[in-house]
C-alpha positions in Angstrom: 118.6 165.6 75.3 117.3 166.8 78.7 117.3 164.1 81.1 114.5 166.0 83.1 112.2 165.1 80.0 112.4 161.4 81.1 111.6 159.1 84.1 114.8 157.7 85.5 114.0 154.1 86.5 117.6 152.9 87.0 121.1 154.2 87.0 121.3 154.0 83.1 117.6 153.2 82.5 115.3 156.1 81.2 111.6 156.0 80.2 109.2 158.0 78.2 105.7 157.4 78.8 103.1 156.8 75.9 101.2 159.9 74.9 99.5 160.7 71.9 99.6 157.9 69.3 102.5 156.1 71.1 101.3 152.4 71.8 104.2 151.6 74.2 106.8 153.4 76.2 110.3 154.3 75.2 113.2 152.8 77.1 116.6 154.3 76.7 119.7 152.7 78.1 122.6 155.4 78.9 124.0 157.2 81.7 123.2 160.8 82.0 126.2 162.3 80.2 125.4 160.1 77.3 121.7 161.2 77.4 122.9 164.8 77.3 125.0 164.1 74.3 122.1 162.5 72.2 120.4 164.6 69.7 116.8 165.5 70.5 115.7 163.5 67.2 116.8 160.4 68.8 113.8 160.7 71.4 111.7 162.1 68.5 112.4 159.1 66.4 111.9 156.5 69.3 108.6 157.9 70.2 107.7 157.6 66.6 108.6 153.9 66.4 106.4 153.4 69.5 103.5 154.3 67.4 103.8 151.7 64.9 101.1 148.8 64.8 101.9 145.4 66.5 104.8 146.7 68.7 105.6 145.0 71.8 106.8 145.9 75.1 108.7 149.2 74.4 110.7 151.3 71.6 114.2 150.7 72.8 117.5 152.9 72.4 120.9 151.6 72.9 123.6 153.6 74.7 125.2 154.4 71.4 122.0 155.8 70.1 122.1 158.6 67.4 119.7 160.0 64.9 119.2 157.8 61.5 116.7 157.3 58.9 113.3 156.7 60.5 114.5 154.5 63.3 117.5 155.8 65.6 120.6 154.1 65.1 120.8 152.0 68.3 117.0 151.3 68.0 115.3 148.1 68.8 111.7 147.2 68.4 109.9 143.8 68.2 106.6 143.5 66.3 103.9 140.8 66.7 102.6 139.5 63.2 99.3 138.3 65.0 98.6 141.6 66.2 99.0 143.7 63.0 102.7 143.8 63.6 104.9 145.6 60.7 108.2 145.2 59.2 110.0 148.6 58.4 113.1 148.9 56.0 114.0 152.1 57.9 114.1 149.9 61.0 116.6 147.7 59.3 118.6 150.5 57.6 120.3 150.8 54.3 123.5 148.6 54.9 121.6 145.3 55.5 123.5 143.2 57.9 126.4 145.5 58.4 128.2 143.7 61.1 131.5 142.9 62.8 133.8 139.8 62.4 136.7 139.4 64.9 139.4 136.8 64.1 142.1 135.5 66.4 145.8 135.4 65.6 148.4 133.2 67.5 150.4 136.0 67.5 151.5 138.9 70.1 152.2 142.5 69.6 156.0 142.0 69.6 155.4 139.7 66.3 153.6 142.5 64.4 155.7 145.7 65.4 158.8 144.7 63.0 156.4 144.2 59.9 153.8 146.8 61.0 154.4 149.2 58.1 154.8 146.4 55.4 151.7 144.5 56.7 149.7 147.7 56.6 150.7 148.3 53.1 149.9 144.9 52.1 146.5 144.6 53.6 145.6 148.1 52.0 146.8 146.7 48.4 145.1 143.4 48.8 141.6 144.2 50.4 139.7 146.7 48.1 138.2 149.7 49.9 136.6 152.9 49.4 133.5 154.4 47.6 132.7 152.2 44.7 135.5 149.7 45.3 135.5 146.5 43.1 136.9 143.1 43.8 138.3 140.5 41.7 135.4 138.3 42.0 132.7 138.8 39.3 129.4 136.9 39.7 127.1 135.8 36.8 123.2 135.4 37.6 123.5 131.8 38.9 126.5 132.8 41.0 124.7 135.7 42.4 121.6 133.8 43.4 123.6 131.1 44.9 125.5 133.7 47.0 122.1 135.2 48.1 120.9 131.8 49.1 124.0 130.4 50.7 125.9 133.3 52.4 129.1 132.5 54.2 128.4 128.7 53.6 128.4 129.4 49.6 131.8 131.5 50.2 133.4 128.6 52.0 132.4 126.1 49.4 133.7 128.4 46.4 137.2 128.4 48.4 136.9 131.8 49.8 136.5 130.9 53.5 136.7 127.9 55.9 133.8 125.6 56.8 135.2 125.7 60.3 134.0 129.3 60.4 130.2 128.5 60.3 129.5 127.6 63.7 131.0 130.8 64.8 128.7 132.9 62.6 125.4 134.3 63.5 122.7 131.9 61.7 125.5 129.4 61.1 126.6 131.7 58.2 123.2 131.5 56.3 120.0 133.0 56.6 117.1 130.9 56.0 114.2 131.9 53.9 116.1 134.3 51.7 114.4 135.1 48.4 116.9 136.2 45.6 113.9 136.4 43.2 112.7 139.3 45.3 116.0 141.3 44.8 115.8 143.5 41.9 118.1 143.2 38.8 119.4 146.7 39.7 120.6 145.7 43.3 122.1 142.5 41.8 123.9 144.4 39.1 125.4 146.9 41.8 126.9 143.7 43.6 128.5 141.7 40.9 131.9 143.2 41.4 131.7 144.2 45.1 131.9 140.8 46.9 134.9 140.9 49.1 135.2 144.6 49.5 135.1 146.9 52.3 133.4 149.8 50.9 133.6 153.4 52.5 132.1 155.4 55.6 132.7 153.7 58.9 133.7 150.6 57.4 137.3 149.3 58.3 139.8 146.4 58.9 141.9 146.7 62.0 144.6 144.7 63.3 144.3 145.2 67.0 146.2 144.2 70.3 144.4 143.0 73.5 145.0 145.6 75.9 142.8 144.6 78.8 141.0 141.6 80.3 137.7 142.1 82.4 136.5 138.5 82.5 139.0 136.0 82.6 136.5 132.8 82.1 134.9 134.4 79.2 138.2 135.7 77.7 139.6 132.0 77.9 136.4 130.7 76.4 136.9 133.2 73.5 140.6 132.6 72.9 141.6 136.2 74.1 144.8 136.8 75.9 146.8 139.9 77.2 148.9 141.4 74.3 147.3 138.9 71.9 146.4 140.1 68.3 143.1 140.0 66.8 141.7 141.2 63.2 138.4 142.9 63.3 136.3 143.5 60.1 133.3 145.8 59.9 131.3 146.0 56.8 128.0 145.0 55.3 126.0 144.2 52.0 127.5 147.1 50.0 125.5 148.4 47.0 123.1 145.3 47.2 121.9 146.3 50.7 121.5 149.8 49.9 119.5 149.2 46.9 117.1 146.6 48.4 116.5 149.3 51.3 116.0 152.3 48.7 113.5 150.5 46.6 111.4 148.9 49.4 111.4 152.1 51.4 109.8 153.9 48.4 107.2 151.1 47.7 106.3 151.1 51.7 106.0 154.7 51.7 103.5 154.9 48.8 101.4 151.8 50.1 101.3 152.7 53.9 97.9 154.3 53.8 96.4 151.4 51.8 97.2 149.3 54.5 95.6 151.5 57.2 99.0 152.7 58.7 99.5 156.2 59.7 103.0 157.0 59.6 104.3 160.0 62.0 107.1 160.2 59.8 107.5 159.2 56.1 110.9 157.7 56.7 109.2 155.3 59.1 107.7 153.5 56.0 106.7 150.0 56.6 104.3 147.2 55.7 102.2 144.6 57.5 104.3 141.5 58.2 101.6 139.4 57.0 101.1 141.2 53.5 102.6 140.5 50.1 104.8 143.5 50.4 106.0 142.6 53.8 106.8 139.0 52.8 108.7 140.3 49.7 110.8 142.7 51.9 111.7 140.0 54.2 112.7 137.7 51.5 114.9 140.2 49.9 116.4 141.4 53.4 117.4 137.8 54.1 119.1 137.8 50.9 120.8 140.8 51.9 121.9 139.6 55.3 123.3 136.5 53.1 125.3 138.9 51.1 126.8 140.7 54.2 127.7 137.1 55.5 129.4 136.1 52.4 131.2 139.4 52.0 132.7 139.3 55.5 133.7 135.5 55.0 135.5 136.6 51.9 137.4 139.5 53.6 138.3 137.1 56.4 139.9 134.9 53.6 141.8 137.6 52.1 143.2 138.6 55.5 144.3 135.0 56.2 146.1 135.1 52.9 147.9 138.3 53.7 148.9 137.3 57.2 150.2 133.8 55.9 152.8 135.8 53.7 154.4 137.2 56.8 153.7 134.6 59.3 153.7 131.2 57.5 151.1 128.8 59.3 149.1 131.6 60.8 145.6 130.4 60.5 143.5 133.5 62.1 140.9 131.4 63.7 137.4 133.1 63.8 136.1 134.3 67.2 132.6 135.4 65.9 130.8 137.3 63.1 127.9 139.1 64.5 125.2 141.4 62.2 123.5 144.4 63.1 120.9 146.0 60.9 118.5 143.1 60.6 115.0 141.9 61.4 114.6 138.3 62.4 111.9 136.1 63.6 112.6 135.2 67.2 110.8 133.6 70.1 110.8 135.8 73.5 109.1 135.8 76.6 106.8 138.8 77.1 104.7 139.0 80.5 105.3 135.3 81.1 104.4 133.9 77.6 106.6 132.9 74.6 105.8 134.8 71.4 107.1 134.7 67.9 108.1 138.3 67.2 110.0 140.0 64.4 112.9 141.7 66.1 114.3 144.9 64.3 117.9 145.8 65.5 119.1 149.0 63.7 122.5 149.7 64.7 122.2 147.1 67.5 123.6 143.6 68.0 121.9 140.4 69.2 123.4 139.7 72.7 122.3 136.1 73.8 123.2 135.1 77.5 124.8 131.7 78.6 122.6 128.8 78.3 120.4 130.4 75.5 119.4 127.5 73.3 120.1 129.6 70.0 123.8 130.1 71.2 126.5 128.1 69.2 127.6 125.2 71.4 131.0 126.7 71.9 129.6 129.8 73.8 126.9 128.1 75.7 128.8 128.4 79.0 129.7 132.0 78.9 127.3 133.8 76.4 127.6 135.3 72.9 130.6 137.5 71.9 129.2 140.9 71.3 131.6 142.8 69.1 131.9 146.6 69.7 133.9 148.7 67.4 135.8 152.0 68.2 136.8 154.7 65.7 140.5 154.2 64.4 142.1 155.7 67.4 139.9 154.6 70.1 139.4 151.2 71.7 137.1 148.5 70.6 135.6 145.9 72.9 134.5 142.3 73.4 131.4 141.9 75.5 129.5 138.8 76.2 125.7 138.5 76.0 123.8 138.3 79.5 120.5 136.6 80.0 119.1 139.9 81.5 119.3 141.2 77.8 116.1 139.5 77.2 114.5 142.6 78.8 115.4 144.3 75.5 114.8 141.2 73.3 118.3 140.0 73.7 119.8 143.1 72.2 122.9 145.4 72.8 124.8 148.2 71.5 127.0 147.9 68.4 129.7 150.5 68.5 130.4 154.1 70.0 128.0 155.9 68.1 128.4 159.1 66.3 128.4 162.3 68.4 128.6 164.7 65.5 127.7 164.7 61.9 130.4 164.0 59.0 129.9 167.6 57.9 130.8 168.8 61.3 133.7 166.5 61.5 135.1 167.8 58.3 134.9 171.4 59.7 137.1 170.2 62.7 139.7 168.0 61.4 141.7 167.2 58.3 142.5 163.6 57.2 146.3 164.4 57.1 146.1 165.5 60.8 144.2 162.5 61.9 146.5 160.3 60.1 149.6 162.0 61.5 148.4 162.0 65.1 147.5 158.4 65.2 151.0 157.4 63.6 152.6 159.4 66.5 150.6 156.8 68.8 151.8 153.8 66.9 148.5 153.4 65.0 149.1 153.1 61.2 146.0 154.2 59.0 145.6 153.3 55.4 142.8 154.9 53.3 142.1 156.0 49.7 140.1 159.1 51.1 141.5 161.9 53.3 138.1 163.2 53.3 136.6 159.8 54.6 139.3 159.7 57.5 138.4 163.3 58.7 134.8 162.3 58.7 135.5 159.4 60.9 137.7 161.1 63.3 137.8 159.4 66.9 136.6 162.7 68.1 133.3 162.5 65.9 132.2 159.5 67.9 130.9 158.9 71.4 133.0 157.7 74.3 133.1 154.0 73.6 134.2 153.3 77.3 131.0 155.0 78.4 128.8 153.2 76.1 129.9 149.7 77.0 129.8 150.6 80.6 126.3 151.7 80.3 125.5 148.3 78.6 127.1 146.4 81.4 125.2 148.4 84.0 122.1 147.9 82.3 122.7 144.1 82.1 122.8 144.1 78.2 126.4 142.5 78.1 129.2 142.5 80.2 132.9 143.5 79.2 135.2 140.9 78.4 138.4 142.6 76.7 139.5 145.8 75.4 141.6 146.1 72.2 143.6 149.0 70.9 144.3 149.5 67.3 147.6 148.8 65.6 146.8 149.2 61.9 143.5 150.6 60.5 142.4 150.1 56.8 139.6 152.6 56.4 137.0 153.3 53.7 
């Protein structure tokens, strides 16, 4: 995008004034180089979001923003149900509650290196990964509904997780007001054998080394130390979430006009929050969130089991598990007034600052961990939420963000090439798909360091630690 088409209101803050049907401005957080690297459709989609009924303050785009379905990925928007606000399936995304979990090992890099190859092979064997991957867990109807109601808490009760994890998971591991009865049989059928699976695309499990500490106080509170080892898992609600998104998008698109909603783009299909359709989607979407929370809890359990084979007594303590691709009812201050709003975060992470009453007790003094994933060969980051993120409804970026399409990446790299180049750097990649590795080549993504620095400069979150990959299990 051309920076000249925006008004610069800060070093990393840009504004598009409302025109036409826009009800609010667009605010983009990025430095000039990141802005130039964004597809023109990011601005177009952010402007389209700004036209939706009941939107509050602004349509926001995070530093990792790129083109998505309806909303840009990296898009944040809040809606007031008392002002005709809407909920949009495209504003949540197909992979409902896709998110990141980081677990802390008591190990150092020197402990991993002698068993790096064997550990990589064992993780790859024991954690199902790839398109259509199926796990060893099969859910009947009662088990499915219990999972959709209970989330990570259900997983721990079934022996596929630990109760101690729950206070370190967003929403305490279980999203309230989930409605399994609003989830279709087709969506449930797609999930019966997919619990405890990574899936494909940009999903991964990485063993990482803590390479750099930026904030010693926060790092100590989080349990991060130089040369320490962490395990990070990135995945979501698998087939169930995708089916929920697909079905409700179709229904919302066909009924929007009946609700008096004029869509600038069919992909922005939505429904009034205070409508039968809106309530059904919210209930199903919350069930999808619980599915993702349960899935990551199970994957964490499997990871602990593998590590215990090589390092008896290793417990992999959970640092945090945070979702993106959600819509949540939250209280925010707007123009000096507290308001109950439905906040869409699509490819964006909640970023609560120190002292926020919604924070788990263990993070009250330093702020919420914000987990930022890289792409195989690139660094990942742990940030800490800042109180100033309230300007964007307590939100921050969620990753590096794509810089080119998967199709373009395939033209430039081969999977074998990427695997060999990373192995030469001491990074072991295991994947069932050479094509998938090429599509997710590190060069296909934005500069993650520029993204997190922009987030820090914008006051969304501050850098705590940088990690480098040692092992990547890739979908």
